[in-house]
C-alpha positions in Angstrom: 51.8 28.7 107.7 50.6 25.3 109.0 53.2 24.1 111.4 52.8 21.0 113.6 56.1 21.2 115.4 58.0 24.3 116.5 61.7 24.3 117.7 63.4 27.4 119.0 67.1 27.8 119.5 67.6 28.7 123.2 70.4 31.1 122.3 67.9 33.4 120.6 64.7 32.6 122.4 64.4 35.9 124.3 65.0 38.2 121.3 62.3 40.6 120.4 61.8 38.9 117.0 61.3 35.4 118.5 59.1 36.7 121.3 56.9 38.4 118.6 56.9 35.2 116.5 55.9 33.0 119.5 53.0 35.3 120.2 51.8 35.2 116.6 52.2 31.5 116.1 50.5 30.8 119.5 51.5 27.1 119.7 53.7 24.9 122.0 57.4 24.9 121.2 60.6 23.0 122.3 63.7 24.9 123.2 66.9 23.3 121.7 70.6 23.9 122.0 71.7 23.7 118.4 70.2 22.0 115.3 71.0 18.4 116.1 67.7 17.7 117.8 65.8 19.2 114.9 67.8 17.2 112.3 67.2 14.0 114.3 63.5 14.7 114.6 63.1 15.2 110.8 65.5 12.4 109.8 63.7 9.8 112.0 60.5 10.2 109.9 59.6 7.7 107.2 59.0 10.8 105.0 61.6 13.4 106.2 60.7 15.9 103.5 57.1 16.0 104.5 58.0 16.2 108.1 60.3 19.1 107.3 57.5 21.0 105.8 55.5 20.6 109.0 58.3 21.7 111.3 59.7 25.1 111.9 63.0 25.9 113.5 63.6 29.5 114.6 67.3 30.1 114.9 70.2 32.4 114.2 72.0 32.8 110.9 75.7 32.2 111.8 77.0 33.1 108.4 76.5 36.0 106.0 73.1 37.3 105.2 74.1 38.8 101.9 75.5 36.2 99.5 76.3 35.7 95.8 73.8 33.6 93.8 75.2 30.1 93.4 75.4 30.3 89.6 77.8 28.3 87.4 80.6 29.5 85.0 79.1 27.3 82.2 76.0 29.3 81.7 75.1 33.1 81.7 74.4 34.2 85.3 72.5 37.3 86.2 74.7 38.6 89.0 71.9 38.3 91.6 72.6 38.6 95.3 70.7 36.5 97.9 69.4 37.8 101.2 69.6 34.6 103.3 66.5 34.9 105.6 65.8 31.2 106.0 65.5 27.9 104.2 62.9 25.5 102.7 59.2 26.1 102.3 55.8 24.7 103.5 54.5 24.6 99.9 55.2 21.4 98.0 56.3 21.5 94.4 57.4 18.3 92.8 60.3 19.8 91.0 61.7 21.8 94.0 65.5 21.3 94.1 65.5 22.1 97.8 64.2 18.6 98.5 67.6 17.2 97.5 69.7 20.3 98.2 69.5 20.1 102.0 70.3 16.9 104.0 67.9 16.8 105.7 65.8 19.7 104.6 64.8 22.0 107.5 62.3 24.8 107.3 64.2 27.4 109.4 63.9 31.1 109.9 66.8 33.3 110.9 65.6 35.6 113.7 68.8 37.6 114.4 67.5 40.6 112.6 69.8 43.1 114.4 72.7 41.3 112.6 70.7 41.5 109.4 70.2 45.2 109.7 73.8 45.8 110.6 74.9 43.9 107.5 72.5 45.8 105.2 73.7 49.1 106.6 77.3 48.2 106.0 76.4 47.0 102.5 74.5 50.2 101.6 77.2 52.4 102.9 79.9 50.7 100.8 77.8 50.2 97.8 78.6 52.3 94.7 77.1 50.2 92.0 73.6 48.8 91.4 72.6 45.6 93.2 69.7 43.3 92.9 68.9 41.4 96.0 66.3 38.7 96.6 65.1 36.5 99.5 63.5 33.8 97.3 66.5 31.6 96.5 66.3 29.1 99.4 62.7 29.7 100.5 59.6 31.5 99.3 59.8 35.2 100.2 56.3 35.7 101.5 55.4 32.5 103.5 56.8 34.3 106.6 54.7 37.4 106.2 52.1 36.9 109.0 54.5 35.6 111.6 57.7 37.5 111.4 57.3 41.2 110.5 60.2 40.8 108.1 58.8 42.7 105.2 57.8 45.5 107.5 61.5 45.9 108.3 63.0 45.2 104.9 60.8 47.2 102.6 61.2 50.6 104.4 64.9 49.8 104.8 65.4 49.5 101.1 63.2 52.5 100.5 65.7 54.7 102.2 68.6 54.1 99.7 69.0 54.3 96.0 71.6 51.7 94.9 69.9 48.4 95.5 66.5 46.9 94.8 64.8 44.1 96.8 62.9 41.4 95.0 60.4 39.4 96.9 59.5 36.3 94.9 56.5 34.1 95.8 53.8 31.6 94.8 51.4 32.9 97.5 49.0 35.8 97.7 49.7 36.9 101.3 50.2 40.5 100.4 47.7 42.5 102.5 50.3 44.0 104.8 52.3 45.4 101.9 49.7 48.1 101.2 50.8 50.0 104.3 54.6 49.9 103.8 56.7 52.8 102.5 58.5 51.2 99.5 59.6 54.1 97.3 59.6 51.6 94.4 62.8 49.9 95.8 61.0 46.6 96.3 59.9 44.5 93.3 57.0 42.1 94.0 57.5 39.1 91.7 55.6 35.8 91.1 56.7 32.4 89.8 54.2 31.5 87.2 53.2 28.3 85.4 50.4 26.8 83.5 47.2 25.9 85.3 47.9 22.2 84.7 51.4 22.4 86.3 50.1 24.4 89.2 47.3 21.9 89.8 49.4 18.7 89.4 52.9 19.7 90.5 52.6 22.7 92.9 50.7 21.5 96.0 49.5 24.1 98.4 50.3 27.1 96.2 48.0 29.9 95.0 46.2 29.5 91.7 47.4 31.3 88.6 44.5 33.7 88.7 45.1 34.5 92.4 48.8 35.2 91.8 48.0 37.6 88.9 45.3 39.4 90.9 47.8 39.8 93.7 50.3 41.3 91.3 47.6 43.7 90.1 47.0 44.8 93.7 50.6 45.4 94.3 50.9 47.4 91.1 47.9 49.5 92.4 49.9 50.2 95.6 52.8 51.5 93.5 55.1 48.4 93.5 57.0 47.4 90.4 56.4 43.8 89.5 58.2 40.9 87.8 57.4 37.4 86.7 59.4 34.2 86.5 58.6 31.2 84.3 61.0 28.8 86.0 60.6 25.9 85.5 59.0 25.7 82.2 57.8 22.1 81.8 57.3 20.7 78.4 54.3 18.4 77.8 51.8 17.7 75.1 49.7 20.9 74.6 52.0 23.0 76.8 52.6 25.7 74.1 49.0 26.8 74.1 48.9 26.7 77.8 51.9 28.9 78.3 50.7 31.3 75.6 47.5 31.7 77.6 49.5 32.5 80.7 51.5 35.1 78.9 48.4 36.7 77.6 46.9 36.7 81.1 49.8 38.6 82.6 49.0 41.7 80.5 45.3 41.5 81.2 46.1 42.1 84.9 49.2 44.4 85.0 50.6 47.1 82.8 53.6 46.1 80.7 55.5 49.4 81.5 55.5 48.4 85.2 57.1 45.0 84.7 60.8 45.1 85.5 61.7 41.8 83.9 60.3 38.4 83.0 62.6 35.4 83.2 62.3 32.0 81.5 64.1 28.8 82.4 63.2 25.2 81.5 63.1 22.4 84.1 66.5 21.2 85.1 67.4 19.0 88.0 70.2 17.2 89.7 69.9 13.4 89.1 69.1 12.6 92.8 65.9 14.6 92.5 64.3 12.1 90.1 64.0 9.4 92.8 62.5 11.9 95.2 59.9 13.0 92.6 59.1 9.3 91.9 58.6 8.6 95.6 56.7 11.7 96.7 54.8 12.4 93.5 54.2 9.0 92.0 51.8 10.4 89.3 54.2 13.0 88.1 55.8 12.5 84.7 57.9 15.6 84.6 61.3 13.9 85.1 60.7 11.5 82.2 61.1 13.9 79.2 63.9 14.3 76.7 66.8 15.2 79.1 70.5 15.2 78.7 73.2 16.0 81.2 74.3 19.6 81.1 77.7 21.1 81.7 76.7 21.7 85.4 75.7 18.1 85.9 72.0 18.9 85.9 69.6 17.1 83.6 68.2 19.5 81.0 65.8 19.3 78.1 67.6 18.6 74.8 68.9 21.9 73.6 66.8 22.1 70.4 63.6 21.6 72.5 64.7 24.5 74.8 65.5 26.8 71.9 62.3 26.1 70.1 60.2 26.8 73.2 62.1 29.9 74.1 61.6 31.4 70.6 57.9 31.0 71.0 57.8 32.4 74.5 59.8 35.5 73.6 57.6 36.1 70.5 54.4 35.8 72.6 55.7 38.3 75.1 57.2 40.8 72.6 54.0 40.8 70.5 52.2 42.3 73.4 55.0 44.1 75.3 58.0 44.8 73.0 59.8 46.8 75.6 59.7 44.4 78.5 63.1 42.8 79.4 63.0 39.1 78.9 65.9 36.9 80.0 66.9 33.3 80.2 67.9 31.7 83.4 71.2 29.7 83.2 71.6 29.3 79.5 74.6 29.6 77.1 75.3 32.0 74.3 74.0 29.6 71.6 70.6 29.5 73.3 70.5 33.3 73.6 71.5 33.9 70.0 69.0 31.4 68.5 66.2 32.2 70.9 66.5 36.0 71.4 68.7 37.1 68.4 71.6 38.4 70.5 74.0 37.4 73.3 74.1 39.3 76.6 77.7 40.4 76.2 76.7 42.4 73.1 74.6 44.5 75.4 77.1 44.9 78.3 76.2 41.5 79.9 73.1 40.2 81.5 73.8 41.8 84.8 74.1 45.2 83.2 70.8 44.6 81.3 69.0 43.8 84.5 70.6 46.7 86.3 69.4 49.2 83.6 65.9 47.9 83.9 66.0 48.3 87.7 67.2 51.9 87.2 64.4 52.6 84.8 61.6 51.1 86.8 62.7 51.5 90.4 64.5 54.9 90.4 67.9 53.5 91.3 71.0 55.7 90.7 73.7 54.5 88.4 77.1 55.5 89.7 80.5 55.2 88.1 
C-alpha cells in the first residue's frame, strides 16, 4: 500500500489493532476527531479520487459489520453477505463504481476488530443455514494484508465453524502470509479476471493476469478452494478470442475440481460514472459501447450482445470443466434461459446453487 497521508481517529488510536498498524506503516499520521477533516482534505483536491487513493483513514465501523449485498429486485441476486471491513482501494480501475458511489471516496479501514469478532461469534452461534460472506464488495480483500493482520484473524475464525464460508476477492498477489494460516477450506481465495488488454489499459496498479493465476495456483497448493470472477466483461473488437484465452489459461494453472464457482457479469455503470471515466481515463473507450438503461438505472450492454457473449463464455468453460458452477451476476431470467439453458429457480434458486457448491468444495454442513 502506497499511502502519502495517514489519518487516525483519536477515539480508536490506542487500540491494539491501530498500534500494530502504526508500527507496520511506519509513517507520520494526524489524529482527528471524526471524519470531517478527512473529507475536507480529500474534497479540497483538484482530483479528489486520486487524493483518496493516496490517503488512509483508520477509524471505527459504527454500523454493522455483516450486511446483505445491495442487490436489486429486478435481477437475480446471489444472496451474498458482506463483511464490511473498509472502503475504497489504492488500485485504480477505470470502471470502478466506487469512484461515484462514495461522496467523497475515502480509503478507510475499520480497526474495531473486537466488535467484528463479537458480531461474527453472534452470527455463527445463531446461524443454522449456509452463508457465503465476502470482504470484497466495497474494497479489495487483500490490499490490507501486510498492514493489518486481518486475514490472520478472519481465516482461522471461519475455520472453526461449518455453516459459513469466507470469500476473499482480489486483483493482487499479496498471498504469502496465507500459507501459514489454518483455513480448514472455509476460506475461498478468488480473483477478478480480465483480458490482458483490459488489465493493461483499464486496471492501473493491479497484478498481471499471469501473476493472478500463479497466485491462485499457489493458494490451491496450500489447500484453499478458489474462485474466479469475470466482472466486468468489457466488449471490444477482438474481445472474444481474448476472453477465450483467459478461460483456457485458468485451467492450465488450477484444477477444475477445486474451483467453487466462476461468475460472469458484463460492464454496467451508473450514468454519473461516465464523466469520471472521461476525466480520469481520457483514453478509455469503455463507456461508449452499445448501452441502454437497465431496470436498475444502470447502463448496460444491449441485451442481445450480453446473451451472445455469455453463451460463448459458458461454452468455453463447460468444454474444459463441465462440472464447474458458472453463474451470471445481476441478470434476469431471459438472459439465464438463453445463455445457460435454464433459470435459477428451476434449480432451487441461485443462492441454493451457490450454497450447494460451497458445501461440496468447502465442507460446509447443510442444516434444515
